[in-house]
C-alpha positions as CSV (number, residue, x, y, z in Angstrom):
1,M,54.5,27.6,181.3
2,Q,52.4,26.7,178.2
3,N,50.3,29.8,178.7
4,L,53.4,32.0,178.9
5,L,54.6,30.6,175.6
6,F,51.3,31.4,173.9
7,V,51.4,35.0,175.3
8,V,54.9,35.4,173.9
9,I,54.0,34.1,170.5
10,G,50.9,36.3,170.3
11,A,52.8,39.4,171.5
12,G,55.5,38.8,168.9
13,I,52.9,38.6,166.1
14,G,50.9,41.6,167.5
15,G,54.0,43.7,167.9
16,G,55.3,43.0,164.4
17,L,51.9,43.9,163.0
18,R,51.8,47.1,165.0
19,Y,55.2,48.1,163.7
20,Y,54.0,47.4,160.1
21,I,50.7,49.3,160.4
22,S,52.2,52.2,162.2
23,G,54.9,52.5,159.5
24,L,52.4,52.2,156.8
25,S,50.4,55.1,158.2
26,F,53.4,57.5,157.8
27,R,53.4,56.9,154.0
28,F,49.8,58.2,153.6
29,L,49.1,60.6,156.5
30,P,50.9,63.7,157.8
31,E,53.6,63.0,160.4
32,V,52.6,65.9,162.6
33,F,50.0,63.7,164.3
34,P,50.6,60.1,165.6
35,W,48.1,58.4,163.2
36,G,49.7,55.0,163.4
37,T,49.1,54.7,167.1
38,L,45.5,55.9,166.8
39,V,44.8,53.4,164.0
40,V,46.4,50.5,165.9
41,N,44.6,51.3,169.1
42,V,41.2,51.5,167.4
43,I,41.8,48.3,165.4
44,G,43.2,46.5,168.5
45,S,40.2,47.5,170.6
46,F,37.8,46.3,167.9
47,L,39.6,43.0,167.6
48,L,39.8,42.5,171.4
49,G,36.1,43.1,171.6
50,L,35.3,40.6,168.8
51,I,37.7,38.0,170.4
52,I,36.1,38.4,173.8
53,F,32.4,38.8,172.8
54,I,32.3,36.2,170.1
55,G,35.3,34.0,170.7
56,F,35.0,33.5,174.4
57,E,31.5,34.5,175.5
58,K,29.7,32.6,172.7
59,I,32.2,29.9,171.8
60,A,34.1,27.7,174.3
61,S,37.8,28.2,173.7
62,P,40.8,26.8,175.6
63,P,42.6,29.1,178.0
64,H,45.8,29.0,176.1
65,I,44.0,30.3,172.9
66,K,42.5,33.1,175.0
67,N,46.0,34.0,176.3
68,L,47.5,33.9,172.8
69,L,44.8,36.2,171.3
70,T,44.1,38.6,174.2
71,T,47.1,39.2,176.4
72,G,49.5,38.1,173.7
73,F,48.3,39.4,170.3
74,C,46.1,42.3,171.4
75,G,48.6,43.3,174.2
76,G,51.5,43.3,171.7
77,F,49.4,45.0,169.0
78,T,47.9,47.9,170.9
79,T,50.1,50.7,171.9
80,F,48.7,52.5,174.9
81,S,52.2,53.2,176.3
82,T,53.2,54.7,173.0
83,F,50.0,56.7,172.9
84,S,50.9,58.1,176.3
85,L,54.4,59.0,175.3
86,E,53.3,60.6,172.1
87,T,50.7,62.7,173.9
88,I,53.3,63.9,176.4
89,N,55.6,64.8,173.5
90,L,52.9,66.7,171.8
91,L,52.3,68.7,175.0
92,R,56.1,69.3,175.5
93,S,56.1,70.7,171.9
94,S,53.2,73.0,172.8
95,E,51.0,71.1,170.3
96,Y,48.0,71.3,172.6
97,L,45.3,70.9,170.0
98,Y,47.0,67.8,168.6
99,A,47.4,66.4,172.2
100,V,43.7,66.9,172.9
101,L,42.8,65.3,169.5
102,N,45.2,62.4,170.2
103,I,43.6,61.8,173.6
104,T,40.1,62.2,172.4
105,G,40.6,60.2,169.3
106,N,42.3,57.2,170.9
107,V,39.9,57.0,173.9
108,V,36.6,57.7,172.2
109,L,37.3,55.8,169.0
110,S,38.7,52.8,170.9
111,L,35.6,52.7,173.1
112,L,33.4,53.0,170.1
113,A,35.3,50.1,168.5
114,I,34.6,47.9,171.5
115,I,30.9,48.9,171.4
116,A,30.8,48.0,167.7
117,A,32.4,44.6,168.4
118,L,29.8,44.0,171.2
119,Y,27.0,45.0,168.8
120,I,28.4,42.8,166.0
121,S,28.7,39.8,168.4
122,K,25.0,40.1,169.3
123,I,23.8,40.0,165.7
124,T,26.3,37.5,164.2
125,V,26.7,34.4,166.3
């Protein structure tokens, strides 16, 4: 039960931060492309990588902290389901180029963010 509580707390914080960052992106970037989701997915992937590669592979951490940060915070923060819906909506609107850019950007940049976190974890701790 304690683990569930930590997941809920982390998800609430992650979801709130996702909402804030996604909204912020619409102030500065064109609304024709789902920039907020892309930014959140890349940041979330990078953070998840750092949390796993540094916080749990190099430093002993209690399971409830891992649940708080990974399943909770990162799960609430990243937006793969939103990414999927936005991609389908771009396709339904015949915005094929934007759909391909959205898929490519989210997948490739998120993978690169995880690789960057792995690299940083090897040189820092």
